[in-house]
MMTF fields as JSON, N, C-alpha, C and O atoms, coordinates in Angstrom:
{
  "mmtfVersion": "1.0.0",
  "mmtfProducer": "UNKNOWN",
  "numBonds": 439,
  "numAtoms": 440,
  "numGroups": 110,
  "numChains": 1,
  "numModels": 1,
  "chainsPerModel": [1],
  "groupsPerChain": [110],
  "chainIdList": ["A"],
  "bondAtomList": [4, 2, 8, 6, 12, 10, 16, 14, 20, 18, 24, 22, 28, 26, 32, 30, 36, 34, 40, 38, 44, 42, 48, 46, 52, 50, 56, 54, 60, 58, 64, 62, 68, 66, 72, 70, 76, 74, 80, 78, 84, 82, 88, 86, 92, 90, 96, 94, 100, 98, 104, 102, 108, 106, 112, 110, 116, 114, 120, 118, 124, 122, 128, 126, 132, 130, 136, 134, 140, 138, 144, 142, 148, 146, 152, 150, 156, 154, 160, 158, 164, 162, 168, 166, 172, 170, 176, 174, 180, 178, 184, 182, 188, 186, 192, 190, 196, 194, 200, 198, 204, 202, 208, 206, 212, 210, 216, 214, 220, 218, 224, 222, 228, 226, 232, 230, 236, 234, 240, 238, 244, 242, 248, 246, 252, 250, 256, 254, 260, 258, 264, 262, 268, 266, 272, 270, 276, 274, 280, 278, 284, 282, 288, 286, 292, 290, 296, 294, 300, 298, 304, 302, 308, 306, 312, 310, 316, 314, 320, 318, 324, 322, 328, 326, 332, 330, 336, 334, 340, 338, 344, 342, 348, 346, 352, 350, 356, 354, 360, 358, 364, 362, 368, 366, 372, 370, 376, 374, 380, 378, 384, 382, 388, 386, 392, 390, 396, 394, 400, 398, 404, 402, 408, 406, 412, 410, 416, 414, 420, 418, 424, 422, 428, 426, 432, 430, 436, 434],
  "bondOrderList": [1, 1, 1, 1, 1, 1, 1, 1, 1, 1, 1, 1, 1, 1, 1, 1, 1, 1, 1, 1, 1, 1, 1, 1, 1, 1, 1, 1, 1, 1, 1, 1, 1, 1, 1, 1, 1, 1, 1, 1, 1, 1, 1, 1, 1, 1, 1, 1, 1, 1, 1, 1, 1, 1, 1, 1, 1, 1, 1, 1, 1, 1, 1, 1, 1, 1, 1, 1, 1, 1, 1, 1, 1, 1, 1, 1, 1, 1, 1, 1, 1, 1, 1, 1, 1, 1, 1, 1, 1, 1, 1, 1, 1, 1, 1, 1, 1, 1, 1, 1, 1, 1, 1, 1, 1, 1, 1, 1, 1],
  "groupList": [{"groupName": "MET", "atomNameList": ["N", "CA", "C", "O"], "elementList": ["N", "C", "C", "O"], "formalChargeList": [0, 0, 0, 0], "bondAtomList": [1, 0, 2, 1, 3, 2], "bondOrderList": [1, 1, 2], "singleLetterCode": "M", "chemCompType": "L-PEPTIDE LINKING"}, {"groupName": "ARG", "atomNameList": ["N", "CA", "C", "O"], "elementList": ["N", "C", "C", "O"], "formalChargeList": [0, 0, 0, 0], "bondAtomList": [1, 0, 2, 1, 3, 2], "bondOrderList": [1, 1, 2], "singleLetterCode": "R", "chemCompType": "L-PEPTIDE LINKING"}, {"groupName": "GLY", "atomNameList": ["N", "CA", "C", "O"], "elementList": ["N", "C", "C", "O"], "formalChargeList": [0, 0, 0, 0], "bondAtomList": [1, 0, 2, 1, 3, 2], "bondOrderList": [1, 1, 2], "singleLetterCode": "G", "chemCompType": "PEPTIDE LINKING"}, {"groupName": "ASN", "atomNameList": ["N", "CA", "C", "O"], "elementList": ["N", "C", "C", "O"], "formalChargeList": [0, 0, 0, 0], "bondAtomList": [1, 0, 2, 1, 3, 2], "bondOrderList": [1, 1, 2], "singleLetterCode": "N", "chemCompType": "L-PEPTIDE LINKING"}, {"groupName": "GLN", "atomNameList": ["N", "CA", "C", "O"], "elementList": ["N", "C", "C", "O"], "formalChargeList": [0, 0, 0, 0], "bondAtomList": [1, 0, 2, 1, 3, 2], "bondOrderList": [1, 1, 2], "singleLetterCode": "Q", "chemCompType": "L-PEPTIDE LINKING"}, {"groupName": "PRO", "atomNameList": ["N", "CA", "C", "O"], "elementList": ["N", "C", "C", "O"], "formalChargeList": [0, 0, 0, 0], "bondAtomList": [1, 0, 2, 1, 3, 2], "bondOrderList": [1, 1, 2], "singleLetterCode": "P", "chemCompType": "L-PEPTIDE LINKING"}, {"groupName": "LEU", "atomNameList": ["N", "CA", "C", "O"], "elementList": ["N", "C", "C", "O"], "formalChargeList": [0, 0, 0, 0], "bondAtomList": [1, 0, 2, 1, 3, 2], "bondOrderList": [1, 1, 2], "singleLetterCode": "L", "chemCompType": "L-PEPTIDE LINKING"}, {"groupName": "SER", "atomNameList": ["N", "CA", "C", "O"], "elementList": ["N", "C", "C", "O"], "formalChargeList": [0, 0, 0, 0], "bondAtomList": [1, 0, 2, 1, 3, 2], "bondOrderList": [1, 1, 2], "singleLetterCode": "S", "chemCompType": "L-PEPTIDE LINKING"}, {"groupName": "LYS", "atomNameList": ["N", "CA", "C", "O"], "elementList": ["N", "C", "C", "O"], "formalChargeList": [0, 0, 0, 0], "bondAtomList": [1, 0, 2, 1, 3, 2], "bondOrderList": [1, 1, 2], "singleLetterCode": "K", "chemCompType": "L-PEPTIDE LINKING"}, {"groupName": "GLU", "atomNameList": ["N", "CA", "C", "O"], "elementList": ["N", "C", "C", "O"], "formalChargeList": [0, 0, 0, 0], "bondAtomList": [1, 0, 2, 1, 3, 2], "bondOrderList": [1, 1, 2], "singleLetterCode": "E", "chemCompType": "L-PEPTIDE LINKING"}, {"groupName": "ALA", "atomNameList": ["N", "CA", "C", "O"], "elementList": ["N", "C", "C", "O"], "formalChargeList": [0, 0, 0, 0], "bondAtomList": [1, 0, 2, 1, 3, 2], "bondOrderList": [1, 1, 2], "singleLetterCode": "A", "chemCompType": "L-PEPTIDE LINKING"}, {"groupName": "ILE", "atomNameList": ["N", "CA", "C", "O"], "elementList": ["N", "C", "C", "O"], "formalChargeList": [0, 0, 0, 0], "bondAtomList": [1, 0, 2, 1, 3, 2], "bondOrderList": [1, 1, 2], "singleLetterCode": "I", "chemCompType": "L-PEPTIDE LINKING"}, {"groupName": "CYS", "atomNameList": ["N", "CA", "C", "O"], "elementList": ["N", "C", "C", "O"], "formalChargeList": [0, 0, 0, 0], "bondAtomList": [1, 0, 2, 1, 3, 2], "bondOrderList": [1, 1, 2], "singleLetterCode": "C", "chemCompType": "L-PEPTIDE LINKING"}, {"groupName": "TYR", "atomNameList": ["N", "CA", "C", "O"], "elementList": ["N", "C", "C", "O"], "formalChargeList": [0, 0, 0, 0], "bondAtomList": [1, 0, 2, 1, 3, 2], "bondOrderList": [1, 1, 2], "singleLetterCode": "Y", "chemCompType": "L-PEPTIDE LINKING"}, {"groupName": "VAL", "atomNameList": ["N", "CA", "C", "O"], "elementList": ["N", "C", "C", "O"], "formalChargeList": [0, 0, 0, 0], "bondAtomList": [1, 0, 2, 1, 3, 2], "bondOrderList": [1, 1, 2], "singleLetterCode": "V", "chemCompType": "L-PEPTIDE LINKING"}, {"groupName": "TRP", "atomNameList": ["N", "CA", "C", "O"], "elementList": ["N", "C", "C", "O"], "formalChargeList": [0, 0, 0, 0], "bondAtomList": [1, 0, 2, 1, 3, 2], "bondOrderList": [1, 1, 2], "singleLetterCode": "W", "chemCompType": "L-PEPTIDE LINKING"}, {"groupName": "THR", "atomNameList": ["N", "CA", "C", "O"], "elementList": ["N", "C", "C", "O"], "formalChargeList": [0, 0, 0, 0], "bondAtomList": [1, 0, 2, 1, 3, 2], "bondOrderList": [1, 1, 2], "singleLetterCode": "T", "chemCompType": "L-PEPTIDE LINKING"}, {"groupName": "HIS", "atomNameList": ["N", "CA", "C", "O"], "elementList": ["N", "C", "C", "O"], "formalChargeList": [0, 0, 0, 0], "bondAtomList": [1, 0, 2, 1, 3, 2], "bondOrderList": [1, 1, 2], "singleLetterCode": "H", "chemCompType": "L-PEPTIDE LINKING"}, {"groupName": "PHE", "atomNameList": ["N", "CA", "C", "O"], "elementList": ["N", "C", "C", "O"], "formalChargeList": [0, 0, 0, 0], "bondAtomList": [1, 0, 2, 1, 3, 2], "bondOrderList": [1, 1, 2], "singleLetterCode": "F", "chemCompType": "L-PEPTIDE LINKING"}, {"groupName": "ASP", "atomNameList": ["N", "CA", "C", "O"], "elementList": ["N", "C", "C", "O"], "formalChargeList": [0, 0, 0, 0], "bondAtomList": [1, 0, 2, 1, 3, 2], "bondOrderList": [1, 1, 2], "singleLetterCode": "D", "chemCompType": "L-PEPTIDE LINKING"}],
  "groupTypeList": [0, 1, 2, 2, 3, 2, 4, 1, 5, 6, 7, 8, 1, 9, 10, 11, 1, 12, 5, 1, 1, 13, 14, 10, 1, 9, 14, 13, 15, 10, 11, 16, 17, 5, 18, 2, 9, 5, 4, 10, 1, 1, 2, 9, 10, 7, 2, 4, 7, 6, 1, 9, 10, 1, 6, 11, 10, 2, 0, 16, 4, 1, 9, 10, 10, 10, 10, 14, 2, 16, 2, 10, 7, 16, 6, 7, 8, 11, 9, 7, 10, 1, 11, 7, 2, 1, 7, 8, 10, 10, 1, 1, 13, 10, 7, 15, 14, 7, 19, 2, 0, 5, 14, 19, 7, 9, 9, 5, 10, 10],
  "groupIdList": [1, 2, 3, 4, 5, 6, 7, 8, 9, 10, 11, 12, 13, 14, 15, 16, 17, 18, 19, 20, 21, 22, 23, 24, 25, 26, 27, 28, 29, 30, 31, 32, 33, 34, 35, 36, 37, 38, 39, 40, 41, 42, 43, 44, 45, 46, 47, 48, 49, 50, 51, 52, 53, 54, 55, 56, 57, 58, 59, 60, 61, 62, 63, 64, 65, 66, 67, 68, 69, 70, 71, 72, 73, 74, 75, 76, 77, 78, 79, 80, 81, 82, 83, 84, 85, 86, 87, 88, 89, 90, 91, 92, 93, 94, 95, 96, 97, 98, 99, 100, 101, 102, 103, 104, 105, 106, 107, 108, 109, 110],
  "secStructList": [7, 5, 7, 6, 6, 1, 1, 1, 5, 7, 7, 2, 2, 2, 2, 2, 2, 2, 2, 2, 2, 2, 2, 2, 2, 2, 2, 2, 2, 2, 2, 2, 1, 7, 1, 1, 7, 7, 7, 7, 7, 6, 6, 7, 7, 7, 2, 2, 2, 2, 2, 2, 2, 2, 2, 2, 6, 6, 7, 7, 2, 2, 2, 2, 2, 2, 2, 2, 6, 1, 7, 2, 2, 2, 2, 2, 2, 2, 2, 6, 6, 1, 1, 7, 6, 6, 1, 2, 2, 2, 2, 2, 2, 2, 2, 2, 2, 2, 6, 6, 7, 7, 7, 7, 7, 7, 7, 7, 7, 7],
  "xCoordList": [3.786, 3.659, 4.89, 5.495, 5.251, 6.402, 5.911, 4.792, 6.749, 6.423, 6.339, 6.545, 6.036, 5.836, 6.98, 6.742, 8.219, 9.342, 10.037, 11.153, 9.404, 9.907, 11.055, 11.819, 11.206, 12.36, 12.09, 12.86, 11.052, 10.798, 9.34, 8.48, 9.069, 7.675, 6.828, 7.313, 5.556, 4.629, 4.151, 3.986, 3.931, 3.329, 1.851, 1.317, 1.21, -0.203, -1.024, -1.938, -0.698, -1.417, -1.261, -2.236, -0.028, 0.212, -0.474, -0.979, -0.492, -1.127, -2.63, -3.229, -3.237, -4.676, -4.948, -5.971, -4.025, -4.214, -4.155, -4.841, -3.361, -3.222, -4.557, -4.91, -5.313, -6.603, -7.593, -8.427, -7.502, -8.393, -8.12, -9.054, -6.858, -6.518, -7.041, -7.591, -6.862, -7.338, -8.846, -9.328, -9.581, -11.037, -11.416, -12.336, -10.73, -11.027, -10.811, -11.616, -9.731, -9.49, -10.595, -11.069, -11.013, -12.065, -13.399, -14.117, -13.73, -14.981, -14.956, -15.936, -13.833, -13.71, -13.898, -14.625, -13.251, -13.376, -14.828, -15.331, -15.5, -16.897, -17.808, -18.756, -17.525, -18.355, -18.118, -19.066, -16.86, -16.546, -16.739, -16.823, -16.811, -17.007, -18.131, -17.861, -19.375, -20.484, -20.551, -20.081, -21.141, -21.237, -22.035, -23.05, -21.578, -22.266, -21.977, -21.792, -21.942, -21.737, -23.022, -24.1, -22.926, -24.136, -24.596, -23.784, -25.885, -26.432, -25.967, -26.033, -25.501, -25.046, -26.244, -27.351, -26.01, -27.072, -27.408, -26.605, -28.579, -28.999, -28.001, -27.703, -27.494, -26.529, -25.094, -24.184, -24.876, -23.523, -22.959, -23.582, -21.811, -21.213, -20.426, -19.78, -20.483, -19.693, -18.296, -18.082, -17.35, -15.989, -15.912, -15.142, -16.717, -16.711, -17.2, -16.639, -18.231, -18.727, -17.723, -17.61, -16.994, -15.955, -14.845, -14.342, -14.47, -13.427, -13.862, -13.093, -15.11, -15.616, -15.612, -15.248, -16.012, -16.021, -14.599, -14.373, -13.649, -12.258, -11.727, -11.041, -12.039, -11.566, -12.214, -11.555, -13.49, -14.174, -13.528, -13.418, -13.1, -12.438, -11.004, -10.348, -10.525, -9.174, -8.08, -6.984, -8.365, -7.382, -6.782, -7.463, -5.514, -4.871, -5.166, -5.622, -4.902, -5.102, -4.19, -4.592, -2.977, -2.038, -2.532, -2.438, -3.053, -3.572, -4.765, -4.864, -5.665, -6.841, -6.43, -6.975, -5.474, -5.014, -4.405, -4.633, -3.634, -3.033, -4.112, -4.004, -5.15, -6.23, -7.049, -7.506, -7.229, -8.022, -7.185, -7.721, -5.871, -4.997, -4.773, -4.674, -4.691, -4.445, -3.49, -3.052, -3.168, -2.26, -2.988, -4.179, -2.262, -2.853, -3.277, -4.273, -2.536, -2.909, -4.229, -5.006, -4.479, -5.747, -6.904, -7.951, -6.725, -7.773, -8.02, -9.165, -6.954, -7.1, -7.95, -8.823, -7.692, -8.457, -9.911, -10.806, -10.153, -11.534, -12.271, -13.405, -11.62, -12.257, -12.505, -13.444, -11.677, -11.879, -12.645, -12.735, -13.192, -14.027, -13.265, -13.862, -11.954, -11.192, -11.17, -10.752, -11.617, -11.812, -13.29, -13.879, -13.873, -15.293, -15.629, -14.847, -16.796, -17.269, -17.565, -17.78, -17.577, -17.853, -16.589, -16.664, -15.417, -14.168, -14.013, -14.631, -13.196, -13.004, -12.454, -12.916, -11.465, -10.864, -11.888, -11.916, -12.722, -13.735, -14.779, -15.208, -15.182, -16.154, -15.562, -16.243, -14.282, -13.616, -13.501, -13.707, -13.175, -13.062, -14.421, -14.512, -15.478, -16.823, -17.274, -17.902, -16.961, -17.321, -16.589, -17.171, -15.307, -14.513, -15.083, -15.14, -15.504, -16.097, -17.428, -17.701, -18.262, -19.568, -19.442, -20.347, -18.327, -18.08, -17.538, -17.229, -17.421, -16.948, -15.455, -14.892, -14.812, -13.378, -12.519, -11.717, -12.668, -11.841, -10.369, -10.031, -9.509, -8.066, -7.429, -7.771, -6.51, -5.792, -5.067, -4.332, -5.268, -4.625, -3.226, -2.499, -2.853, -1.525, -0.493, -0.615, 0.519, 1.586, 2.701, 2.975, 3.36, 4.424, 5.574, 5.906, 6.176, 7.312, 8.504, 8.784, 9.208, 10.356, 11.595, 12.646],
  "yCoordList": [-9.949, -9.841, -10.405, -11.36, -9.824, -10.299, -11.016, -10.788, -11.873, -12.607, -11.671, -10.465, -12.231, -11.456, -10.525, -9.402, -10.963, -10.1, -9.555, -9.047, -9.65, -9.053, -9.79, -9.186, -11.082, -11.794, -12.426, -12.203, -13.187, -13.839, -13.618, -13.454, -13.614, -13.439, -14.644, -15.775, -14.378, -15.451, -16.112, -15.459, -17.413, -18.1, -17.7, -17.125, -18.002, -17.664, -18.344, -17.741, -19.578, -20.333, -19.673, -19.545, -19.254, -18.585, -17.224, -16.816, -16.53, -15.209, -15.306, -14.402, -16.376, -16.58, -17.002, -16.638, -17.773, -18.27, -17.153, -17.237, -16.121, -15.019, -14.334, -14.215, -13.877, -13.24, -14.224, -13.829, -15.497, -16.488, -16.602, -16.676, -16.615, -16.666, -15.432, -15.52, -14.287, -13.042, -13.105, -12.775, -13.523, -13.61, -14.627, -14.384, -15.756, -16.786, -16.25, -16.523, -15.487, -14.901, -13.932, -13.944, -13.087, -12.107, -12.791, -12.377, -13.816, -14.543, -15.241, -15.204, -15.873, -16.542, -15.536, -15.808, -14.381, -13.349, -12.894, -12.733, -12.687, -12.233, -13.28, -12.934, -14.538, -15.609, -15.741, -15.895, -15.682, -15.884, -14.634, -14.73, -13.466, -12.198, -11.413, -10.452, -11.804, -11.112, -9.643, -9.26, -8.843, -7.41, -7.154, -7.806, -6.208, -5.868, -6.885, -8.072, -6.411, -7.298, -8.063, -7.469, -9.366, -10.089, -9.627, -9.277, -9.63, -9.225, -10.193, -11.41, -9.644, -10.495, -11.238, -10.704, -12.457, -13.224, -12.603, -11.877, -12.894, -12.364, -12.809, -13.997, -11.857, -12.157, -12.267, -12.441, -12.168, -12.291, -10.902, -10.102, -10.613, -9.29, -9.201, -10.166, -8.044, -7.83, -7.384, -6.94, -7.505, -7.075, -5.612, -5.219, -4.795, -3.353, -3.053, -2.19, -3.747, -3.492, -3.96, -3.358, -5.039, -5.498, -4.457, -4.171, -3.9, -2.876, -1.652, -1.111, -1.225, -0.054, -0.297, 0.594, -1.49, -1.816, -1.786, -1.294, -2.313, -2.314, -0.894, -0.575, -0.037, 1.344, 2.133, 2.949, 1.893, 2.573, 2.189, 3.016, 0.928, 0.475, 1.002, 0.843, 1.628, 2.191, 1.148, 1.341, 0.039, -1.031, -1.042, -0.751, -1.377, -1.561, -2.969, -3.823, -3.197, -4.545, -5.544, -6.678, -5.133, -6.045, -6.446, -7.613, -5.489, -5.794, -6.74, -7.709, -6.445, -7.3, -8.692, -9.694, -8.752, -10.047, -10.889, -12.096, -10.254, -10.988, -11.519, -12.637, -10.722, -11.144, -12.285, -13.177, -12.249, -13.271, -14.531, -15.635, -14.352, -15.498, -15.744, -16.893, -14.684, -14.789, -13.675, -12.897, -13.591, -12.563, -11.281, -11.298, -10.171, -8.88, -8.873, -8.242, -9.562, -9.6, -10.345, -10.009, -11.353, -12.081, -11.171, -11.179, -10.388, -9.443, -8.419, -8.055, -7.955, -6.997, -7.585, -6.909, -8.845, -9.51, -9.714, -9.614, -9.996, -10.168, -8.839, -8.777, -7.771, -6.455, -5.905, -5.135, -6.286, -5.804, -6.813, -6.652, -7.841, -8.864, -9.67, -10.167, -9.806, -10.679, -12.105, -13.028, -12.281, -13.613, -13.718, -12.778, -14.852, -15.072, -14.891, -15.251, -14.332, -14.161, -15.476, -15.524, -16.549, -17.866, -18.64, -19.764, -18.043, -18.737, -18.839, -18.085, -19.763, -19.994, -18.74, -18.361, -18.096, -16.892, -15.761, -15.032, -15.609, -14.546, -14.8, -13.872, -16.048, -16.361, -16.111, -15.596, -16.476, -16.254, -14.751, -14.315, -13.967, -12.508, -11.902, -11.072, -12.319, -11.801, -12.192, -11.392, -13.409, -13.852, -13.029, -12.654, -12.75, -11.953, -10.538, -9.989, -9.949, -8.602, -8.634, -7.75, -9.646, -9.712, -10.007, -9.684, -10.618, -10.87, -9.648, -9.719, -8.546, -7.312, -7.093, -6.283, -7.792, -7.666, -7.88, -7.012, -9.006, -9.251, -9.403, -10.064, -8.775, -8.854, -9.387, -8.966, -10.305, -10.834, -9.693, -8.942, -9.565, -8.485, -8.858, -8.025, -10.117, -10.553, -9.948, -10.021, -9.353, -8.783, -9.799, -10.478, -9.93, -10.904, -10.59, -9.427, -11.634, -11.454, -10.929, -11.379, -9.98, -9.372, -10.195, -9.818],
  "zCoordList": [-27.153, -25.71, -25.036, -25.523, -23.941, -23.187, -21.936, -21.477, -21.397, -20.179, -18.99, -19.123, -17.826, -16.616, -16.269, -15.827, -16.458, -16.119, -17.364, -17.267, -18.522, -19.747, -20.393, -21.145, -20.125, -20.669, -22.025, -22.959, -22.163, -23.448, -23.838, -22.973, -25.119, -25.544, -25.148, -25.095, -24.873, -24.551, -25.831, -26.862, -25.751, -26.884, -26.946, -25.997, -28.047, -28.193, -27.098, -26.536, -26.805, -25.779, -24.401, -23.66, -24.06, -22.78, -22.732, -21.686, -23.852, -23.91, -23.689, -23.107, -24.141, -23.932, -22.491, -21.911, -21.92, -20.564, -19.517, -18.499, -19.743, -18.772, -18.463, -17.29, -19.473, -19.149, -18.519, -17.705, -18.892, -18.286, -16.782, -15.983, -16.408, -14.983, -14.266, -13.167, -14.902, -14.293, -14.069, -12.985, -15.074, -14.958, -13.895, -13.113, -13.851, -12.853, -11.439, -10.549, -11.222, -9.905, -9.527, -8.391, -10.471, -10.192, -9.895, -8.985, -10.643, -10.429, -9.068, -8.324, -8.752, -7.453, -6.321, -5.366, -6.422, -5.392, -5.251, -4.139, -6.394, -6.358, -5.72, -5.015, -5.962, -5.389, -3.893, -3.123, -3.481, -2.065, -1.223, 0.001, -1.845, -1.128, -1.803, -2.523, -1.583, -2.246, -1.827, -0.755, -2.694, -2.423, -1.166, -0.919, -0.375, 0.859, 1.939, 1.669, 3.139, 4.275, 4.554, 4.571, 4.773, 5.156, 6.535, 7.391, 6.729, 8.013, 9.085, 8.913, 10.182, 11.283, 11.861, 11.926, 12.273, 12.908, 14.247, 14.832, 14.713, 16.008, 17.073, 17.199, 17.826, 18.869, 18.386, 19.196, 17.079, 16.541, 16.28, 15.582, 16.822, 16.682, 15.38, 14.972, 14.731, 13.526, 13.933, 15.061, 13.013, 13.288, 13.646, 14.522, 12.964, 13.225, 14.636, 15.311, 15.089, 16.443, 17.497, 18.565, 17.191, 18.11, 18.202, 19.289, 17.07, 17.043, 17.85, 18.645, 17.631, 18.356, 19.859, 20.627, 20.288, 21.71, 22.273, 23.379, 21.509, 21.958, 22.087, 23.057, 21.114, 21.152, 22.29, 22.934, 22.536, 23.643, 24.972, 25.878, 25.083, 26.299, 26.397, 27.426, 25.321, 25.328, 25.218, 25.744, 24.538, 24.405, 23.014, 22.031, 22.935, 21.641, 21.148, 21.908, 19.876, 19.341, 20.033, 20.296, 20.327, 20.981, 22.368, 22.751, 23.114, 24.452, 24.362, 25.115, 23.43, 23.261, 22.789, 23.251, 21.876, 21.364, 22.48, 22.548, 23.347, 24.47, 25.405, 25.91, 25.635, 26.521, 25.913, 26.626, 24.597, 23.911, 23.674, 23.578, 23.58, 23.325, 21.855, 21.424, 21.08, 19.645, 19.239, 20.087, 17.973, 17.496, 17.12, 16.81, 17.151, 16.788, 15.317, 14.964, 14.468, 13.052, 12.85, 11.956, 13.683, 13.593, 13.996, 13.348, 15.062, 15.461, 14.369, 14.101, 13.738, 12.649, 11.525, 10.98, 11.184, 10.123, 10.529, 9.69, 11.797, 12.275, 12.194, 11.719, 12.663, 12.687, 11.285, 11.085, 10.313, 8.943, 8.091, 6.874, 8.713, 8.06, 7.018, 6.063, 7.188, 6.3, 6.83, 6.131, 8.061, 8.637, 8.986, 9.519, 8.687, 8.942, 10.419, 11.3, 10.667, 12.031, 12.713, 13.924, 11.933, 12.498, 12.838, 13.334, 12.573, 12.891, 14.408, 15.16, 14.831, 16.267, 16.945, 18.021, 16.315, 16.905, 16.996, 17.988, 15.978, 15.984, 17.069, 17.755, 17.221, 18.271, 19.648, 20.534, 19.835, 21.107, 21.39, 22.522, 20.367, 20.515, 20.874, 21.778, 20.165, 20.444, 21.85, 22.544, 22.269, 23.61, 24.665, 25.683, 24.417, 25.343, 25.47, 26.57, 24.354, 24.382, 25.125, 25.937, 24.857, 25.517, 27.016, 27.785, 27.435, 28.861, 29.587, 30.777, 28.891, 29.526, 29.413, 30.149, 28.518, 28.257, 29.498, 29.845, 30.165, 31.346, 30.959, 29.977, 31.754, 31.518, 32.792, 33.897, 32.624, 33.794, 34.481, 33.841, 35.764, 36.496, 36.958, 37.498, 36.741, 37.146, 36.226, 35.003, 36.816, 36.015, 35.935, 36.924, 34.785, 34.667, 35.609, 35.834, 36.157, 37.077, 36.313, 35.201, 36.902, 36.219, 36.356, 35.837]
}
């Protein structure tokens, strides 16, 4: 067996450790991300429903992120359930959507 970039052969000990790491990563992922989405708590919006509400309002992620006070990448992670619905940013986003998506009407000075 060769090492990760093909430079030197792996020792027997290293060769055994590689599959163990792989299995450990897979097990960790399975434990932290169980199959199927957990049912949202009563009154708690899922990322998908937040995304649908944003799209119905005709807003881009960047516009929504600016209104919520977070980054567009954070909204993307919330909408795709890569960030827990219980995180501070997700709660703020859900609250903003439930408040009717208010946007500051003040335009920045040129």
